[in-house]
C-alpha angles and dihedrals in degrees: 000000000000092000120066109273089214093236090168127044091225093065090041093055094045093049094052094040089056089047094049097047101067092038096052089047092050092047094051115120123244090268090063091049089053091050091051091050088055090053096258122136108249112227124226087224086078086081105051093191094055091041091055091045090054091049091052090048092052091048089051091051089054092051091046090052089052089051090245092137096166092060091042091054092049093049095047093047090051090051091047091054091051097052110088114241096246133137093248090055095050095105093050094049092044093052092046091052092048090049093050092049092048092048090052090052092049089048089053090054089060104046101014090227106154092206088081091060091046091050090048090053093047091051092050091046092053090048089058088065091059098047096090091054093045102041108026109186091006092059097102092058094048091044089055091052093049091047090054090055091047089052090052091052091046089053091052091049090049091051091049092050091048090050091049091050090050092050092047090051091050091048092049090049092050092048094048107107115242115243113244107213094187093052089046091053091050091049092048090052092048092048093049090049091053092046091048094047091044092050091050095048092044090052090052089048091051087050088053089053088052091051090049092052091046091050091050091051093047094046093048093048092048092051092050094047095045091052089060094055106073099143128093090240088059094060096105092048091045091051090050090051091049090051090052089049091052090049089050090051090051091050090050092052095045093042094050091048093047093046093048096046101038097040091047090055101034103047095054091047090052092048096047094043093046093048093047092049091050091052091047091054091048091054090052090050091049089052090053095253130131091023121145112263138167114229100177142003121198136165115264120207118201133168109284097010150003140251145162128282111212120194124191146095122291 
């Protein structure tokens, strides 16, 4: 920054002492002027507001030296609020603001809580709104200095946010479960076995349904035909119809049993195996596997023209 960052408390104390001296002298009441005219040393205590502000500043310096940045910030902000926003007080208010901002940055270095940097920026930003009143024609130069300090704080905040994003990405990567190809292969085999068995049993069940329908048709036709053969001469035909009816009844019994047993076993196997396989494929997709990718692209020359040969997995 252009302005001294107050890296040492010696330079900080000197800077503010120099700023306080002319202001307190200017703010002294007529009695103090009379005392000075008589050769007496006017006392800052003549202005109780500035005297209290100086006391708060000194207390803040002591807390800053002890690395108690929270207390230092509170004391300096209290002193800043007490000093009237006048041109002759511009140096005092500027030094107090710089001190507060620097203390917040030092506080951030201890606990890495970004709120200190954000508070530092907000304080500096509010101070920008007072510069015109404090500095008059010199406001542009002071505004430039404050903006430089704001830019420095913004850079620190940006670095902190980038570091947080990097750490979060690393944590997410560490917490991401590793994909077990062997377990996936076993699950795929098991799922396909269930689907295959379910399909086979379901097919047998459908065959049983066919037998049941065929038996119903045979039995119904035999009953209709035997009813139309009442004479003694029709006995052979009636016996044949009865035989067909019995065969139809047998088909009905076997078909109903087959349909009930095989469908009851096959359909659930198909459903469970299909659902498990769908979930397995979704897990592979979530892990970034089995996604379409292009491995190579090469020109392809054919008779009468040309094209592109694309190799990959789709």
